[in-house]
N, C-alpha and C positions, 0 to 999 in steps of 0.2 A: 711699352710696360715699365712700371718703374720696378726697380730692383728693390727686393725687401731686405731689410736690415737683419742681419744675423741674428738669432735667437740668444738672448742674453745681452745684447751689446747694450741697450739702456742701463741694465744693471750693472754692467761692466762700467759704463760712464759715471754712475753715480757712484760707485765704489772709488774711481779715480779722483772724483771731486772731493769725497770725503777723506782720501788719503792725503790730499792735498791741504785741506783746510785742517784737518786735524793737528799736525804738529804746529801749525800757526797758532790755532787757539790754545794749545797746551802751552807753548813757549810765551805767548803775548797776552793769554786770557786775562789775568789778573791785571795788567795795564789797561786792557780795554776796558775792563770792569770799572778801574778807577777814573778813567776819562768819561764813560757813561754816566757815573755818579755824579762827578763834577757838573757835567752838562744839565742833570736833572736838578742838582741843588741850585745852579744858577738860575735856573727858570722858575723854580720855587721861590728863592729869595734873591732879590737883587742886589744884597750887600754881600753874597758869597764871593763873588770875583774881586771885592774891592782889594787894593794893596794891603790894606791894613790886615783884613781877615785873613789872607794868604800868608802873611809873615806870621799871624797869630797861630795859624794851623802848623805851619812848619815849626814854630818855637814849641808848642805842646807835644809835637809827634817826636822832637829830638831825642826827649829822655827814654821815651819807650822805644824809638828806633835805636839807639845806641845799646839797650838792653837786649833786643832782638838780635842785634848783630852779634852778640856774645853767645846768644843762645842758639844761632845758626851753627857754630863751631861745634858746639855741644852736641846738637840733634844729628849733625852730619855723621858722628860716630855712634850713632845710635844710643845716644845718652839723652837726659834731660836734666835742666838744674831749675828746681823748685825754689832754691833759696834766694833768687835774686832780688826778690822784693825787700827781705829782711836785710840782705847785705847793702842795699840801697841805704836804709835807716841807720845800719852800724857804721858804714864809712861816712855817712853824712855828719853824724854826731861826734865822730873821732876826729874829723877833719875840722870841723865847726870850734871843737875845744880849744885848737891851736889858733883860731881865727877870732875868737870873741872879744868884744872889747868891755864886756860886762865886769864888774867888779867882783862878781862871785864866780869867775871862770873857773873851770875844772884844773886848768893846767897853769903852773906859774910862770910870768913873763909874757902870758898871750896879751895882746895878739902878736903873732909873728908874721914877718914877711910872706905874703900869699904862696910862694913856691913851697914852703915846708908842710902847711896843712894840706895841699895839693898832693904832694909827695906821699905824704902819711895817709891820706885818704884812699890814693890808688894800691899803695902798700896794704893797706887793711883789707882791702877787696881782694887783692890776690892771694894773701894769707887765707882768708876764708875759702876761696877757690881752691886753693891748695890742699886745704884739709879734705874737701869733698872730694878732690882728684885722687888722693891718697886711697881713701875709703874705697873708691870704685874701681880704681887701677889695681892697687896692691893688694886689696882684702876681696875683691870681686864682690862687693856688696851691690845689689841692684841700684841703678842711678836714682830711682824713683825714691827708693827707702833713703839712700845716703843723703840726699839733698832736701828730703822733707825733714830729716833730722838737723841738718844745717838751718834750714828755715827756722825752726824753733828755737834753736841754739843760738843763732845771731840775734833773734828778736829778743831773747833773753838777756843777752849781753848788753844789748843797747839800752835795756831797761836799767841794768844793774848799773851800768857806766853812767847813766845820766840821773839815776834814781826817780826815774819816770817823769822828769822835767825836761821842756825843750832847752835849748842852748840858743840864747837870743844876742841881739846886737852884733852881729857879725861885721868885721871890717870891711870897708868900701873895696880894698884892694881884692879881697877874696870875693865879695859879692858881684865884681866885675865879670867872673866867668859865667854868671847866671842872667845878669843884666845888662852887661856891656854890648858894645857893637863894635864892628869894624866896616868902616864905609858905609854904614847905614844898615849893615846885615848884623842881626843879632849874634852874639858869640856862640850861644847853644847851637844854633843852625850851623855855625862855620865848624864846630866840634864834631857834629852829627856827620857833616860832610867829609871831614878829615877822617874820622873812623871809618866811614865807608870806604873810602879810596885807599886807605891802607890795608883794610881788611879783604877787600876785593883784589888787591894785589897780591896779597900773601896766599890767597885760596886758587889764584889763577896762574900765579907766575912764579911760584917758589917751591921747593922740593917737599917743605913742611905743608903746604897746601894739598899736593898730590897725596900725601901721606894721610892726611886727614879723610879725604874721600875713600882712599883705599882700605883704610881701617874701619870704616862704615860700612863700605860697599862689600867687603869679603874680608873680615878679620882673620880668618883661618890661614888663606893665601898670602895675606899681607905679613902675617907672622912668619909663614915657612919662607918668604922671601928675604927674610933677614931684617924686617922694620918692627921696631919695638912699639906694638899697639898699646902696651899700658902707658908708655911715655907719651904717647898721641893722646891718650885719654886724659891722663893727668893735665898735660899742657892745656887742653882745651878748657878745661874747668878753672885754670888758672886765668886764660883770657877772659872768661866770662866774669869771673870775679873783678878781674880790673877794670872791665867796662861797667861792671855795676858800680864800682867805686866812683868812676867819671860821672855817671848818672846821679850818684846820691849827691855828689858836691855840686851839680848843677842844680839839682832840686832845692839843696840847702840854701844855695847862693841867690835863687830865684826869690824864695820866700823870707830871704834875711833872718831865718831862725831854723834850726836843725830840730826836727821834730822825731822823739822816738816811735811816733806812730805811722811815721812816714813809709810810703812803698808797700802798704797793704794790698795784697792781689796784684802787683806789678808783674809778678811771673806770669800770670794768666794773659795779660795783654801781649807780653812778650812773645809767648808761645803762640798765642793767635797769629800774631805777624807773621812768624816763621812759617806756620803751616799754611796760612792764606797764601803767603810768599811762594809756595811751591816745594819747599823743603819737605822730603818725605820722613816720616817717622820712623822708617825702616832703616834709616841712614845711607849715606854715600851718594844720595842726590839732592841737589838743590844749588841756589845761587844767592849769594848776599845781596845781590841787586833786587831780587825777588822778594826777598825779607824787607828792604826799604820801602819798596812799592806795597807789601802789606801793611807796614806800619803807617804808610800815608794814607791807605785806603781806611784804617781803623780811624786815623786822626781825622780825615774828612768827614766820614760818617758820624763821629762823635760831635763835630763841629756843625754840620748841617742839621742833625738831630737838635742840638742846642738852640740853633737859630730859628728852629720850627717850634720851639718851646716843649719838645718831647722829654718826659720825665726820664731821670737818671736810671730808675728802674727797667724800663724799657728797653734803655740803650744796652743793657747788660744782657738781656733777653736776645736782642738783635745779634750782639757779638757772640753768645754762645751757639746762636745758629748758624754763624758764619763759621765757627771753628768746626763744628759737626760737619756741615757741607764740604767744607775744604779737605777734612780727612776721609769723607767718602768719596770724594773725587779721586783723592791719592790711592785709595784701595782699588777703586775701579780701574785705575791706570795699571796697577800692578797685576790685576786680574787679566787685563787685555793682554798685557806684555807676557 
């Protein structure tokens, strides 16, 4: 006579399998989704996996990826930065005004050596981020309100600075950061990789990184332990502004002209990449590597839809659905915990 299985053994086995698969899916789900998307697009369009198209995807993703990494720092502290798109435009025109070869340039003596407009662009982004950081950290204004105000103010300052006109004819030295390459690899991709490497190191290997997670995970306990939560919050907005400055200069250098209308709605793609990448809007949970994969997922999706001839309007709908789905998944994880 065969021994009967204990009651509930099957259910227990199923729970064991689920417990094993769950953490794997949670940790690598976004990467699996990216791989599956690439497989589908490769089947649908034979040009997708061409080296030229892959380089194009990475180049197009670099700007949003850099913005999203800065956004990751902010969201990890339970904040949000809605101003990055406008800061992209502001830093682009300010840096370009020191790099233009046009006779109607805004700055006497332009164009200057590339290092000068690059430093000025980064500093401009840092100042914009610092203003948002002070308003959020010092005056306890909700991040949504503070950065929404900076979104409008930075866009207005951009239009005032340029009188609503583009800044054309940028010097070849400055344009190199957007159009140049090193050993055949476009410089924007290299800059994206460097920003990722430095940010990953900061968040995982430094005291400041641990404080960022602590400030977002449990602000009260962090403050009681002697860590200045306000200083951490201020610093993450400065970092976000600096990276927006880098992204703004890459964009201006790529196009050869700094447009005051640049960067519209860029903050939405950046937030989407962060949330899709697994960083919790509740703060304290997330990885910059997930953000990079989220940015790549959006870039691959945009590229694939372009190759298939899907109109940009439908692409916006799909990205919106992805954001909602990612937030719902994040909420479901919190409920389970």
